[in-house]
C-alpha positions as CSV (number, residue, x, y, z in Angstrom):
1,M,78.5,68.1,57.2
2,N,78.2,65.0,60.1
3,R,80.3,65.2,63.0
4,N,82.9,62.7,61.1
5,E,83.5,65.2,58.3
6,L,83.3,68.0,60.3
7,V,86.1,66.8,62.3
8,Q,88.0,65.5,59.4
9,Y,87.7,68.9,57.6
10,L,89.3,70.8,60.6
11,K,91.9,67.9,60.8
12,A,92.7,68.8,57.1
13,N,92.8,73.1,57.5
14,N,94.6,72.6,61.0
15,L,92.0,74.4,62.6
16,C,91.9,74.7,66.2
17,L,88.4,75.8,68.1
18,K,88.7,78.9,69.9
19,R,86.3,79.0,73.1
20,S,86.4,82.2,73.6
21,M,84.8,82.6,70.4
22,G,81.8,80.6,71.3
23,Q,82.7,78.5,68.4
24,N,80.3,75.5,68.1
25,F,79.7,74.0,64.9
26,L,76.1,72.6,63.6
27,V,75.9,68.9,62.6
28,A,72.6,68.5,62.3
29,D,71.3,68.8,58.7
30,S,67.8,68.6,60.4
31,V,68.1,72.1,62.6
32,L,69.7,73.6,59.1
33,R,66.7,72.7,57.0
34,K,64.1,73.9,60.1
35,I,66.7,77.3,60.3
36,V,66.1,77.7,56.7
37,A,62.4,77.1,56.8
38,A,62.2,79.0,59.6
39,A,63.7,82.0,57.7
40,E,61.0,82.3,54.4
41,L,63.2,83.3,52.1
42,E,62.2,84.3,48.9
43,S,64.5,85.1,45.4
44,S,64.0,88.9,46.6
45,D,65.5,88.6,50.0
46,I,68.4,90.0,51.3
47,V,70.3,88.2,54.3
48,V,72.8,89.3,57.0
49,E,74.4,85.9,58.4
50,I,76.7,86.2,61.8
51,G,79.4,84.2,62.7
52,P,79.0,81.2,59.6
53,G,82.0,79.7,60.1
54,L,82.5,76.8,58.2
55,G,79.7,78.3,56.0
56,V,77.2,75.1,56.3
57,L,74.3,77.9,56.2
58,T,75.7,80.2,54.6
59,W,75.5,78.1,51.1
60,E,71.8,77.3,51.5
61,L,71.1,80.9,52.3
62,V,73.1,81.8,48.9
63,K,71.2,78.8,46.8
64,R,68.0,81.1,48.3
65,A,68.8,84.7,48.8
66,K,69.3,87.2,46.4
67,Q,72.3,88.4,48.7
68,V,74.0,87.2,51.5
69,Y,76.2,89.2,53.7
70,A,78.9,87.0,55.8
71,L,80.0,88.6,59.0
72,E,83.2,86.5,59.7
73,K,85.3,87.6,63.1
74,D,87.9,84.6,62.7
75,N,90.7,86.0,60.3
76,F,91.1,82.8,59.6
77,L,87.6,81.5,58.8
78,A,86.5,84.8,57.1
79,H,89.9,83.5,54.0
80,L,88.2,79.6,54.2
81,L,85.2,80.9,53.7
82,I,86.5,83.2,50.7
83,Q,88.7,80.4,49.1
84,N,85.5,77.8,49.5
85,A,83.2,80.6,48.0
86,K,85.4,80.6,44.6
87,I,84.7,76.6,44.2
88,K,81.2,76.3,45.2
89,M,80.1,79.0,43.3
90,Q,82.6,78.4,40.1
91,N,84.0,82.5,41.2
92,D,80.7,83.3,40.5
93,N,80.2,84.6,44.3
94,S,78.2,88.2,43.6
95,K,75.7,86.8,45.7
96,L,77.7,86.0,48.4
97,K,79.7,89.2,50.2
98,I,82.2,87.2,53.3
99,I,83.1,90.2,55.5
100,N,86.0,89.9,58.1
101,Q,84.4,91.5,60.5
102,D,82.7,91.3,64.1
103,G,78.7,91.5,63.7
104,L,78.3,93.6,66.7
105,D,80.2,96.4,64.6
106,F,78.4,95.7,61.3
107,D,76.3,98.9,60.2
108,P,73.5,98.1,58.2
109,E,72.6,101.5,56.9
110,S,76.5,101.5,55.1
111,F,75.6,99.0,53.1
112,K,72.4,100.3,52.3
113,L,70.0,98.1,53.7
114,K,66.5,99.6,53.9
115,A,64.4,99.1,57.2
116,N,62.4,95.9,56.9
117,G,64.3,95.1,53.5
118,Y,66.4,92.5,55.0
119,K,66.6,89.6,57.3
120,V,68.7,88.4,59.6
121,V,69.2,84.5,60.0
122,A,72.7,83.3,61.6
123,N,73.9,80.6,64.3
124,I,75.5,83.3,66.4
125,P,77.7,82.4,69.4
126,Y,76.3,82.6,72.5
127,N,78.2,85.1,74.7
128,I,76.9,88.2,72.0
129,T,72.8,86.6,71.6
130,S,71.6,89.5,73.6
131,L,73.6,92.5,72.2
132,I,73.2,91.0,69.0
133,I,69.5,91.2,69.3
134,R,69.3,94.7,71.1
135,K,72.0,96.1,68.1
136,F,69.4,95.0,65.5
137,L,66.8,95.5,67.4
138,E,67.0,99.0,68.0
139,A,68.6,100.3,64.7
140,E,67.2,103.2,61.9
141,N,67.1,100.1,59.4
142,K,65.8,97.3,61.8
143,P,65.6,93.8,59.6
144,S,62.1,92.5,59.0
145,A,62.6,88.8,60.7
146,M,65.4,87.2,62.8
147,V,66.2,83.6,62.7
148,L,68.4,82.7,64.9
149,L,70.2,79.5,67.1
150,V,70.2,80.8,70.2
151,Q,70.4,79.2,73.9
152,K,67.5,77.3,75.0
153,E,66.8,79.7,78.2
154,V,67.7,83.1,76.5
155,A,65.0,81.8,73.9
156,Q,62.5,80.8,76.6
157,R,63.4,84.2,78.3
158,I,62.4,85.9,75.0
159,V,59.3,84.7,74.4
160,A,57.8,84.8,78.3
161,R,54.3,85.7,78.6
162,A,53.4,88.0,82.0
163,G,54.2,86.6,85.4
164,E,57.8,85.2,83.7
165,M,58.8,88.8,81.6
166,S,62.1,90.8,82.2
167,L,64.2,92.7,81.1
168,L,65.1,91.3,78.1
169,S,61.8,89.7,77.2
170,V,60.1,93.5,77.1
171,S,63.2,94.7,75.1
172,V,62.1,92.1,72.1
173,Q,58.7,92.5,72.7
174,F,58.4,95.5,72.7
175,F,59.8,95.8,69.3
176,A,58.9,92.0,67.7
177,E,56.9,89.5,68.0
178,P,59.4,86.6,69.2
179,E,58.1,82.4,68.9
180,I,60.4,79.5,69.8
181,V,60.2,77.3,66.6
182,S,62.4,74.4,67.2
183,I,64.1,73.1,70.8
184,V,67.7,72.1,69.5
185,K,69.6,69.4,71.7
186,N,73.2,70.1,72.2
187,T,74.6,66.6,70.4
188,S,73.3,68.3,67.2
189,F,76.8,70.5,67.8
190,F,80.3,69.8,67.5
191,P,82.1,70.8,69.9
192,T,79.1,69.4,72.3
193,P,78.0,72.6,74.8
194,K,76.3,71.4,78.2
195,I,73.1,73.0,76.8
196,D,70.3,72.5,74.9
197,S,68.9,75.4,72.1
198,A,66.7,76.9,70.1
199,I,65.5,78.3,66.8
200,I,63.9,81.6,67.6
201,K,62.0,83.5,65.4
202,I,61.8,87.2,66.1
203,K,59.3,88.7,63.4
204,I,59.6,92.6,63.5
205,K,56.0,94.8,64.2
206,N,55.5,96.7,61.0
207,Q,54.3,99.5,62.8
208,K,56.4,101.2,66.2
209,L,53.7,100.7,68.8
210,K,52.2,104.5,69.0
211,I,53.7,105.3,72.9
212,K,53.9,108.8,72.3
213,I,57.3,109.1,74.5
214,K,60.6,108.0,73.3
215,E,62.1,104.8,73.2
216,R,64.7,105.9,75.9
217,D,62.2,107.5,78.1
218,F,60.5,103.9,78.0
219,F,63.3,101.6,78.7
220,R,65.0,103.7,81.5
221,I,61.2,103.5,82.9
222,V,61.2,99.7,82.3
223,K,64.9,99.3,83.6
224,F,64.1,100.8,87.5
225,G,60.7,98.8,87.3
226,F,63.5,95.4,87.4
227,A,65.7,96.6,89.1
228,S,65.1,94.7,92.4
229,R,63.1,91.5,91.5
230,R,62.1,90.7,94.7
231,K,60.4,94.0,95.2
232,T,57.3,95.4,93.9
233,L,57.7,98.0,91.2
234,E,56.1,100.7,93.8
235,N,59.2,100.1,95.4
236,N,61.4,100.1,92.7
237,L,59.4,103.1,90.9
238,V,60.5,104.7,94.2
239,A,64.0,104.2,94.5
240,G,64.3,104.5,90.7
241,L,62.8,107.8,89.9
242,H,63.2,109.3,93.2
243,I,59.6,109.7,94.1
244,D,57.4,108.9,97.1
245,K,55.2,106.3,97.6
246,T,52.0,107.6,97.5
247,Q,53.2,109.4,94.3
248,A,54.4,105.6,92.7
249,S,51.1,104.3,93.9
250,D,49.1,106.5,92.2
251,I,51.1,105.8,88.9
252,I,50.4,102.1,89.2
253,K,46.4,102.6,90.1
254,K,45.9,105.6,87.0
255,A,47.4,102.6,84.8
256,G,44.9,99.8,86.1
257,L,47.1,97.7,87.7
258,P,46.9,96.2,91.4
259,E,49.3,98.0,93.8
260,K,51.4,95.4,94.8
261,I,52.4,94.4,91.3
262,R,56.1,92.9,90.8
263,A,57.5,93.8,87.5
264,Q,57.7,90.2,85.7
265,E,53.8,90.4,86.0
266,L,53.4,93.5,83.5
267,T,53.1,93.0,80.0
268,V,54.4,95.5,77.5
269,E,51.6,97.2,76.8
270,E,51.1,97.4,80.6
271,W,54.6,99.0,81.2
272,I,53.6,101.5,78.0
273,K,50.8,102.5,80.8
274,I,53.0,102.9,83.4
275,A,55.6,104.8,81.1
276,R,52.7,107.0,80.1
277,K,51.7,108.0,83.5
278,V,55.6,108.6,85.0
279,L,56.2,111.0,82.4
280,W,52.9,112.7,83.1
281,Q,53.3,113.3,86.3
282,K,56.6,114.4,85.6
283,I,54.8,117.1,83.5
284,R,52.9,118.2,85.8
285,R,55.2,118.7,88.4
286,N,57.4,121.3,86.6
């Protein structure tokens, strides 16, 4: 659906775009093809799509997958999708389940989706990007992969390397291997947003990192480390863990890292070393 066709469709159905819900519709077929290609869908795949909107991506997913769960928060758009599905699929809509629900409320377990047994493919509302990614990465039954159309800046933060790491990049890379598939110009959407976007593929790691500590404890320590980007890791650990500088320095040295290193300079593997040393020191004190 190109820009002119979209405008006519919106008028014909008396549709008003809701900025509060981040409704920007994709009007570039080339981008659509790249999203579908990145998902590497097979006829046995189960797909969760968040924010299908007018169903432009939905119909492409249905053609290729075994089952598609399309989660649409907007009541009117969900109703419109159901009506269009009856026409496009000639009443054989067994492969598509349209759910009038906020993607943040979706529970994979309630639909018996097994870990690594489904994929998330979506042009998600940008205001919930981080929440959506976190929701599925932290779920017990994680997807095997996520292919998302997100803000360019967010995508770049997710795939960052040591020197430019953030809490977001550590959180994603702890669970998965992300890569930017393609940069998408803002003119590929209607209405046209002020910023460019990117297609990002997040491939979930098959095995959990063998860190021998709880994920909750790991991320608690990482959050302390990023509390103030201007400060050294040592100073952030002192403030967050309520320890003295000697103890913080000892943790960093035993992890094999420079004393004045900053949080953004650590890789995920180095964060795991720091977390182990922190918890080991805590055990010794107790």
